[in-house]
C-alpha positions in Angstrom: 22.4 127.5 34.3 26.0 126.4 34.0 26.1 124.2 37.1 23.4 122.8 39.3 22.8 119.7 41.4 19.9 117.3 41.6 18.5 119.3 44.5 18.2 122.3 42.1 16.0 120.4 39.6 12.2 120.4 39.4 10.4 118.2 36.8 6.8 119.1 36.0 4.2 117.8 33.6 1.4 120.2 32.5 -1.6 118.1 31.8 -5.3 118.8 31.3 -8.2 119.0 28.8 -7.8 120.7 25.4 -8.4 124.5 25.6 -7.2 124.8 29.2 -4.3 127.0 28.1 -1.2 124.8 28.9 0.9 125.9 26.0 0.1 129.6 26.5 0.9 129.2 30.2 4.4 127.8 29.3 4.9 130.8 27.0 4.2 133.1 29.9 6.5 131.2 32.2 9.4 131.1 29.7 8.9 134.8 29.0 8.8 135.9 32.6 11.9 133.9 33.5 13.8 135.4 30.6 14.1 132.3 28.5 12.4 133.9 25.5 12.3 137.6 24.5 8.8 137.7 23.1 5.8 135.7 24.2 4.3 133.6 21.4 0.6 133.0 20.9 -1.4 130.1 19.6 -3.1 132.3 17.1 0.2 133.5 15.5 1.6 129.9 15.6 4.9 131.0 17.1 4.9 129.2 20.5 7.9 127.2 21.7 5.8 124.0 22.2 3.6 123.9 19.2 6.2 123.8 16.4 4.5 121.2 14.1 2.6 122.6 11.0 -0.5 120.6 11.9 -0.5 121.9 15.5 -0.3 125.4 14.1 -3.2 124.7 11.7 -5.5 123.2 14.4 -4.3 125.6 17.1 -4.0 122.7 19.5 -1.1 120.5 20.8 -1.0 117.1 19.2 2.2 115.8 20.9 4.4 116.4 23.9 6.9 119.2 24.0 9.8 119.6 26.5 11.0 123.0 27.7 13.1 124.3 30.5 13.7 127.5 32.4 15.9 128.9 35.1 14.5 130.7 38.1 16.3 131.7 41.4 19.2 129.4 40.4 16.9 126.4 40.0 16.5 124.3 36.8 12.8 123.7 36.0 11.9 121.2 33.3 8.3 121.5 32.0 6.6 119.0 29.7 3.6 120.2 27.7 1.0 117.6 26.8 -1.9 117.4 24.4 -5.4 117.7 25.8 -7.5 115.9 23.3 -8.8 112.5 24.5 -7.4 110.9 21.3 -3.9 111.7 22.5 -4.3 110.8 26.1 -1.7 108.1 25.9 1.0 110.6 24.9 0.3 112.5 28.1 0.2 109.5 30.3 3.4 108.0 28.8 5.6 110.9 30.0 4.5 110.8 33.7 7.4 108.5 34.7 9.7 111.5 33.8 8.4 113.9 36.4 7.8 114.2 40.2 4.9 116.5 39.8 1.8 116.7 37.6 0.1 120.1 37.3 -3.5 119.6 36.1 -4.5 122.8 34.2 -8.3 123.6 34.3 -10.1 126.3 32.2 -11.9 128.5 34.7 -14.8 128.9 32.3 -15.4 125.3 31.5 -14.3 123.7 34.8 -13.6 120.0 35.3 -13.7 118.1 31.9 -13.2 114.4 31.0 -9.4 114.6 30.3 -9.0 116.5 33.6 -10.4 113.5 35.5 -8.5 110.9 33.6 -5.1 112.7 34.0 -5.7 113.3 37.7 -6.4 109.6 38.1 -3.3 108.6 35.9 -1.1 110.9 38.0 -2.5 109.4 41.2 -1.9 105.8 40.0 1.7 106.8 39.1 2.1 108.1 42.7 3.0 111.7 41.6 2.6 114.9 43.6 -0.4 116.6 42.1 -1.2 120.3 41.8 -4.1 122.1 40.1 -3.8 125.3 38.1 -7.0 127.2 37.4 -6.2 129.2 34.3 -8.0 132.0 32.5 -9.2 133.5 35.8 -9.7 136.9 34.1 -12.6 135.5 31.9 -16.0 136.9 32.4 -18.7 135.2 34.5 -16.3 132.8 36.3 -17.6 131.3 39.6 -14.4 130.5 41.5 -16.2 129.5 44.6 -18.3 126.9 42.8 -15.3 125.6 40.9 -13.3 125.1 44.2 -16.2 123.2 45.7 -16.5 121.1 42.6 -12.8 120.3 42.8 -13.3 119.1 46.4 -16.3 117.0 45.5 -14.5 115.4 42.6 -11.0 114.9 43.9 -11.3 115.3 47.7 -11.0 117.8 50.5 -7.3 117.9 50.1 -7.7 120.3 47.2 -6.9 123.6 48.9 -6.0 127.0 47.4 -2.4 128.1 47.9 -3.2 131.5 46.4 -6.4 133.4 45.4 -7.5 135.6 42.6 -8.1 139.3 43.2 -9.4 142.4 41.3 -11.5 140.2 39.0 -8.6 138.1 37.9 -6.1 140.9 37.4 -3.8 139.7 40.1 -3.2 136.8 42.5 -2.7 136.9 46.3 -0.3 134.4 48.0 -1.8 132.5 50.9 1.2 130.5 52.0 4.3 132.6 52.4 2.6 135.9 53.2 -0.8 135.4 54.8 -1.8 139.0 54.9 -5.2 140.7 54.9 -5.5 141.4 51.2 -9.0 141.4 49.7 -9.6 138.6 47.2 -12.4 137.7 44.8 -13.2 134.7 47.0 -12.9 133.8 50.8 -10.0 135.3 52.8 -6.3 134.9 52.7 -6.0 134.1 56.4 -8.6 131.4 56.2 -7.0 129.8 53.2 -3.6 129.9 55.0 -5.1 128.3 58.1 -6.7 125.6 56.0 -3.3 124.8 54.4 -1.5 124.7 57.7 -4.2 122.5 59.2 -3.9 120.0 56.3 0.0 120.0 56.3 0.6 119.5 60.0 -1.6 116.4 60.0 1.3 114.4 58.5 3.8 115.6 61.2 2.8 114.7 64.8 5.5 116.9 66.4 4.6 119.9 64.4 0.9 119.3 65.0 1.5 119.3 68.7 3.3 122.7 68.5 0.5 124.1 66.4 -2.6 122.7 68.1 -1.6 122.1 71.7 0.9 124.9 72.3 -0.7 127.4 70.0 2.6 128.3 68.3 2.6 130.1 65.0 4.2 127.9 62.2 6.5 129.6 59.9 6.5 128.7 56.1 10.1 127.3 56.5 8.9 124.9 59.2 6.2 123.6 56.8 8.6 122.7 53.9 9.3 119.1 54.9 5.8 118.2 56.0 4.5 120.0 52.9 6.5 117.7 50.7 5.4 114.7 52.7 1.7 115.7 52.3 2.3 116.0 48.5 3.9 112.6 48.3 1.0 111.0 50.3 -1.7 112.7 48.3 -2.8 114.4 51.5 -2.6 117.8 49.8 -3.4 119.0 46.3 -2.6 122.7 46.1 -4.8 124.8 43.9 -3.3 128.0 42.3 -4.8 130.6 40.0 -3.3 132.1 36.9 -4.1 133.9 33.7 -1.6 133.2 30.8 -3.1 136.2 29.0 -2.6 139.0 31.5 0.2 137.4 33.5 -1.7 137.1 36.8 -0.3 134.4 39.0 2.8 133.7 36.8 5.3 135.1 39.4 3.5 133.2 42.1 3.7 130.0 40.0 7.4 130.4 39.4 7.9 130.9 43.1 5.8 127.7 43.8 8.0 125.8 41.4 11.3 126.5 43.1 10.2 126.6 46.7 7.4 124.1 47.2 7.5 121.6 44.3 9.6 118.5 45.1 13.1 117.9 43.6 14.1 114.4 42.6 15.2 113.6 46.1 11.8 114.6 47.6 9.3 113.0 45.2 8.1 109.4 45.4 10.8 107.0 44.1 10.3 105.6 40.6 8.9 102.1 40.6 11.8 100.2 39.1 11.6 96.4 38.9 14.0 93.6 37.9 13.0 90.3 36.3 9.7 89.2 34.8 6.5 87.5 35.9 6.6 85.8 39.3 10.3 86.5 39.6 9.9 90.3 39.3 11.1 92.2 42.3 11.3 95.9 43.1 14.8 97.4 43.1 16.1 100.6 44.6 17.0 103.3 42.1 18.1 106.5 43.9 19.1 110.0 42.6 22.7 109.5 43.6 25.4 110.8 41.3 28.0 108.3 42.5 26.0 105.2 41.5 25.7 103.5 38.1 23.8 105.5 35.4 20.2 104.5 35.0 17.8 106.3 32.7 14.3 105.7 31.3 13.3 106.5 27.7 9.9 108.1 27.8 9.7 109.5 24.2 11.1 108.6 20.8 10.9 110.9 17.8 11.8 109.8 14.3 12.9 112.6 12.0 13.5 111.8 8.3 16.4 114.3 8.3 17.9 114.2 11.8 17.3 110.5 12.6 15.9 108.9 15.7 15.9 111.1 18.9 15.6 109.2 22.2 14.4 111.4 25.1 15.1 110.1 28.6 15.1 111.0 32.3 18.2 110.2 34.3 17.1 108.5 37.5 20.5 107.6 38.9 24.2 108.4 38.3 26.0 111.1 36.4 26.1 110.9 32.6 28.9 112.5 30.6 29.5 113.0 26.9 31.6 110.2 25.3 30.4 107.6 27.9 28.9 104.3 26.9 25.4 103.1 27.6 23.5 99.8 27.2 19.9 99.5 26.1 18.0 97.0 28.3 19.9 93.7 28.4 21.8 94.3 25.1 25.4 93.3 25.2 26.7 96.0 22.8 26.8 99.6 24.1 26.4 102.8 22.2 28.5 105.9 22.7 27.0 109.2 23.8 28.7 111.4 21.2 26.3 114.3 22.0 23.9 115.0 24.9 21.1 117.4 24.4 18.6 119.5 26.4 15.4 120.3 24.6 13.7 123.7 24.2 10.7 122.8 22.1 12.1 121.7 18.7 15.5 123.1 19.5 18.4 121.0 20.8 21.0 122.5 23.2 24.3 120.7 23.8 25.0 119.5 27.4 28.3 118.3 28.7 26.8 116.1 31.4 23.5 115.1 33.0 22.8 114.5 36.7 19.9 112.6 38.4 16.7 114.4 37.6 17.9 115.8 34.2 15.8 115.3 31.1 18.2 114.7 28.2 18.2 113.4 24.6 20.5 111.4 22.4 20.3 111.3 18.6 20.9 108.7 15.8 20.7 105.6 18.1 18.7 103.2 16.0 18.1 100.6 18.7 16.8 103.0 21.3 13.0 102.6 21.9 10.1 103.8 24.0 10.1 102.5 27.6 13.7 101.3 27.4 16.0 101.5 30.4 19.5 102.7 29.5 22.4 102.1 31.8 26.2 101.9 32.0 26.7 98.6 33.7 25.5 95.0 33.2 24.5 95.0 36.9 21.4 96.8 35.7 20.4 94.3 33.0 16.7 93.4 33.1 15.8 96.6 35.0 12.5 98.2 33.9 9.9 100.6 35.2 6.5 99.3 36.3 4.2 99.2 33.2 2.6 102.4 32.1 -1.2 102.1 32.0 -2.0 103.6 28.7 -5.5 103.4 27.0 -6.0 100.4 24.7 -6.1 101.4 21.0 -9.2 99.8 19.5 -10.3 102.3 16.9 -9.1 100.8 13.6 -8.6 101.5 9.9 -7.3 99.1 7.3 -4.6 100.8 5.2 -2.9 100.2 1.9 -0.9 102.2 -0.6 -2.4 103.8 -3.7 0.8 103.3 -5.7 2.3 99.9 -6.3 5.9 99.6 -5.0 5.3 101.8 -2.0 4.4 98.9 0.3 7.8 98.9 2.0 7.8 102.7 2.5 4.4 102.4 4.2 5.6 99.5 6.4 8.6 101.6 7.5 6.5 104.7 8.2 3.9 102.7 10.2 6.6 101.1 12.4 8.3 104.4 13.0 5.0 106.0 14.1 4.3 102.9 16.3 7.8 103.4 17.8 6.8 107.0 18.8 3.3 106.5 20.1 2.4 104.0 22.9 -1.2 104.1 21.9 -0.7 103.4 18.2 -0.5 99.7 17.1 -0.1 98.1 13.7 -1.3 94.6 13.0 -1.4 92.4 9.9 -4.1 89.9 9.5 -2.5 87.1 7.4 -5.8 85.3 6.7 -7.4 88.5 5.4 -4.2 89.9 4.0 -5.0 93.2 5.6 -2.9 95.7 7.5 -4.8 97.6 10.2 -3.6 100.7 12.1 -5.2 101.1 15.6 -5.4 104.2 17.7 -7.6 106.0 20.3 -10.0 107.7 17.9 -10.7 109.3 14.5 -8.6 112.4 15.2 -5.7 110.2 16.4 -5.6 108.2 13.2 -6.3 111.2 11.0 -3.2 113.0 12.4 -1.1 109.9 11.8 -2.4 109.5 8.2 -1.4 113.1 7.5 2.1 112.4 8.9 2.4 109.4 6.7 1.6 111.6 3.7 3.7 114.7 4.6 6.5 113.3 6.6 7.1 110.0 4.8 5.7 110.9 1.3 3.4 107.9 1.0 0.0 108.2 -0.5 -2.5 105.8 1.1 -6.2 104.8 1.1 -8.1 103.5 4.1 -11.3 101.6 4.8 -13.0 100.0 7.8 -11.1 96.9 8.9 -12.5 93.5 8.3 -13.9 91.8 11.4 -11.7 88.9 12.6 -14.4 86.2 12.4 -13.5 82.6 13.1 -15.2 79.2 12.4 -15.6 76.1 14.6 -17.8 73.0 15.0 -20.6 72.2 17.4 -20.5 68.3 17.6 -18.3 65.3 17.0 -18.0 63.8 13.5 -15.7 61.5 11.5 -14.1 61.9 8.1 -12.4 59.6 5.6 -10.6 60.2 2.3 -8.5 58.1 0.0 -6.1 60.0 -2.2 -5.0 57.9 -5.2 -3.3 59.3 -8.3 -1.6 57.4 -11.1 0.3 59.3 -13.7 2.3 56.6 -15.6 5.3 56.9 -13.4 5.4 56.9 -9.6 1.9 57.4 -8.2 0.4 59.0 -5.1 -1.4 57.1 -2.4 -2.6 58.0 1.1 -5.8 57.1 3.0 -6.9 58.8 6.3 -9.6 58.2 8.9 -10.0 60.9 11.5 -12.4 62.1 14.1 -13.1 65.8 15.1 -14.7 67.2 18.2 -15.3 70.8 19.6 -13.2 72.2 22.4 -14.0 75.1 24.8 -13.8 78.6 23.4 -10.3 79.9 23.3 -8.7 76.4 23.4 -7.2 76.6 19.9 -6.3 73.4 18.2 -5.3 69.9 19.3 -3.9 67.1 17.1 -3.9 63.6 18.5 -2.2 60.6 16.9 -4.2 57.4 17.8 -2.9 55.3 14.9 -1.8 51.8 16.0 -0.2 48.9 14.3 1.7 51.0 11.7 -1.4 51.6 9.6 0.2 54.9 8.7 4.0 55.2 9.1 5.2 57.7 11.6 6.8 59.9 9.0 3.4 60.6 7.4 1.6 61.6 10.6 2.9 65.2 10.5 1.8 65.4 6.8 -1.8 64.7 7.8 -1.6 67.5 10.4 -0.2 69.8 7.8 -3.3 69.1 5.6 -5.7 69.6 8.5 -4.1 72.9 9.4 -4.2 74.1 5.8 -8.0 73.4 5.8 -8.4 75.2 9.1 -6.6 78.3 7.8 -8.8 78.4 4.7 -12.0 77.8 6.6 -15.0 75.6 5.7 -17.9 78.0 5.6 -16.9 81.5 4.7 -13.1 81.4 4.5 -12.4 82.3 8.2 -9.7 80.6 10.3 -11.1 77.6 12.3 -10.4 77.2 16.0 -11.3 75.2 19.1 -11.2 71.8 17.5 -9.5 68.5 18.4 -8.5 66.3 15.5 -7.7 62.6 16.2 -6.2 60.5 13.4 -7.0 56.9 14.2 -6.5 54.8 11.0 -5.5 54.8 7.4 -3.6 52.9 4.7 -0.4 53.5 2.8 1.5 52.0 -0.2 5.1 51.1 0.1 6.0 52.7 -3.2 3.4 55.3 -4.0 2.8 56.9 -0.5 4.4 60.3 -0.3 4.0 63.3 2.0 1.9 65.2 -0.5 -0.6 62.3 -0.7 -1.2 62.4 3.1 -1.4 66.2 3.1 -4.2 66.0 0.6 -5.9 63.1 2.3 -5.8 64.8 5.7 -7.3 68.0 4.3 -10.1 66.3 2.4 -10.9 63.9 5.4 -11.1 66.9 7.7 -13.4 68.9 5.4 -15.7 65.9 5.1 -15.9 65.6 8.9 -16.6 69.4 9.3 -19.7 69.1 7.0 -21.2 66.7 9.5 -20.1 68.5 12.6 -22.4 71.5 12.6 -20.0 74.2 11.6 -20.6 77.7 12.8 -19.1 81.2 12.3 -17.8 82.9 15.4 -17.7 86.6 15.9 -15.7 88.7 18.5 -17.7 90.0 21.4 -16.3 93.0 23.3 -17.0 94.5 26.7 -18.2 98.1 26.2 -18.2 100.9 28.8 -20.1 104.1 27.9 -19.8 107.3 30.0 -22.4 109.9 29.5 -25.0 112.1 31.3 -27.8 110.1 32.9 -30.3 112.0 30.7 -29.1 110.0 27.6 -29.4 106.5 29.2 -32.7 105.5 27.5 -31.4 106.4 24.0 -28.1 104.7 24.5 -29.4 101.5 26.0 -32.0 101.3 23.2 -29.3 101.9 20.5 -27.0 99.3 22.0 -29.9 96.7 22.1 -30.4 97.5 18.4 -26.8 96.5 17.9 -27.4 93.1 19.4 -25.8 94.3 22.6 -26.6 93.4 26.2 -26.5 95.8 29.3 -24.8 94.2 32.3 -25.2 97.2 34.7 -24.7 100.9 35.3 -22.5 102.8 37.7 -22.7 106.4 38.9 -19.6 108.4 37.9 -18.3 111.8 38.8 -20.1 115.0 38.1 -23.6 113.3 37.6 -22.3 111.0 34.9 -23.5 107.5 34.3 -21.3 104.6 33.2 -23.2 102.0 31.2 -21.5 98.6 31.0 -22.4 95.7 28.7 -21.3 93.5 25.8 -21.8 93.8 22.0 -20.5 92.2 18.8 -17.6 94.1 17.5 -19.1 94.1 14.0 -22.1 96.1 15.2 -19.9 98.9 16.6 -18.6 100.2 13.3 -19.2 104.0 13.2 -20.3 103.9 16.9 -18.1 106.9 17.8 -19.9 109.2 15.4 -23.3 107.9 16.5 -22.5 108.3 20.2 -21.4 111.9 19.7 -24.6 112.6 17.8 -26.8 111.1 20.5 -25.0 112.9 23.4 -24.2 116.2 21.8 -20.5 115.3 21.9 -20.5 114.5 25.6 -20.4 110.8 25.5 -17.3 108.6 25.4 -16.7 104.9 25.3 -14.1 102.2 25.6 -14.1 98.6 24.5 -11.9 95.5 25.1 -12.1 92.0 23.7 -14.1 89.5 25.7 -14.7 86.3 23.8 -15.9 84.6 20.6 -19.5 83.7 20.2 -21.5 82.0 17.3 -23.3 84.5 15.0 -27.1 84.2 14.7 -28.3 81.7 12.1 -29.6 84.4 9.7 -26.3 86.2 9.7 -24.4 83.0 9.1 -26.7 82.2 6.2 -25.9 85.6 4.6 -22.2 85.2 5.1 -22.2 81.7 3.7 -24.2 82.8 0.7 -21.8 85.7 0.0 -18.9 83.3 -0.1 -20.7 80.9 -2.5 -21.7 83.9 -4.7 
């Protein structure tokens, strides 16, 4: 399309479980709308969305892909998302770019875990939701049962807007032309009446015409209340398709341009200004005449083409050669080129209007979740935080070739820039770099990218557990440091007291010296010595925490006292006190939530108990699932993902989050102490 307005744009995210056929569905839509001449297939590896070599090899999407099509003079932007649970964050992170989320369900497998999680994520984001039941031409499909299951799981607002016919060979519209065609399930007229009944509930005037006066309601009269019902979550239309035989593709295109909200009809994006208690919502509207405001929802680092920042324009008209600011940065960047994406291909744009999804290249400072704008009036604007899963699955990583450390560091930070659920951390005390993601597949794909994309050979191993040390009772320590070397000597004497603090309190240093027993300039030196000892640990080399140290007396020499002398004296006095203070090793305890079928409860609770875990309760989830909640030491959960899959036949899933530190059992502390001494 050469020219279009915001009212002509429809932004859609296709989400759902792996294997539901999202990528194939987009191929059919692009082909039917004339955007591509030949429909690609997953098997041939020639689809628009899955352009990465690893995606072609696995025959599954591993990252998002952005496409667009034109239909009836409307611009439809479609974002394809991966369906593996390990890449759930990549799907959730793009939701702020669209008004509508279409959850694709495989007709043969029904509602699956990612289906539920993406429906919930779209609801939390206040998006209009639709359901597409794909692969309707498969054998032994029970559409009636699936529709009932949808209503049980997501509510009675899930209503079919069309119905399959002739064993999935075609689809019959139930909204615009409620005729008497025969379908594979129920009747067209009944489905139409159910839709009208649901929609008029949000419009009192229309409901009065319909119920009290018995007037027939035309589809055109239903448009505005239909959009309102979508915005309020009062209606979740269900449509049927087959990406293979093309059934329902025309009906889906018609649905896109006639019933899906444009940027002026969807719920407004949740923009805020300020931080913390001062944060306030601000109005950002799809108005071309206002300042430009866009939100970066995806970043791609290409070794050859540089960084690509992909963003949604929420307000204002953006033209080539204009200048934009990133967040509250004072220096703008120039938009030399503006692109529209079609899979991996970039198409030049002259301008973008509210609702457009665009990209700019080679802007080093652009980053995920950034707000870009053309006026300092919009400094400190940001979207409400995106609720992505917490990356807790970890691998320690290092290079196999000396000299590649900087290349690895650069690669890790570029991958972290691209993926909101990939984090890199460096444990200074353990001198260990740990990459964290949502699961084994997630990290395996990233490791392959490090090797192929950034040419770095690496090796991995399970990360060390971040143990800590502390004390259990009060004690005192004393040390006199005296050194004579023929010239100027060293002298410093320290008396100090230590006591335990509550878990999570950290470290406190108190100066209680009176009468100048230790001059003020040497008091920080004693603290430096104490902190050095705490960093090195007293039992097994782990950082110490939750301790108050009070220095209350000492001696100095007017000539021989130096900073180094009091650093040494402070360290030795502290270690002497620790020996008397009942030192213990602390281990991280995590909250764990396990979702599975209730038939596996006995095995899972027994296994968790064997890992020194405790069950705090159970909850009944959707589709006869059970959620087991409890706590366990993080050290005992190494390899738990594999064990859980083995015990539940691949059905179980779990999530963990840090809770607190707790002393390890005496027998384990003895083993850890012995290993250090050995």
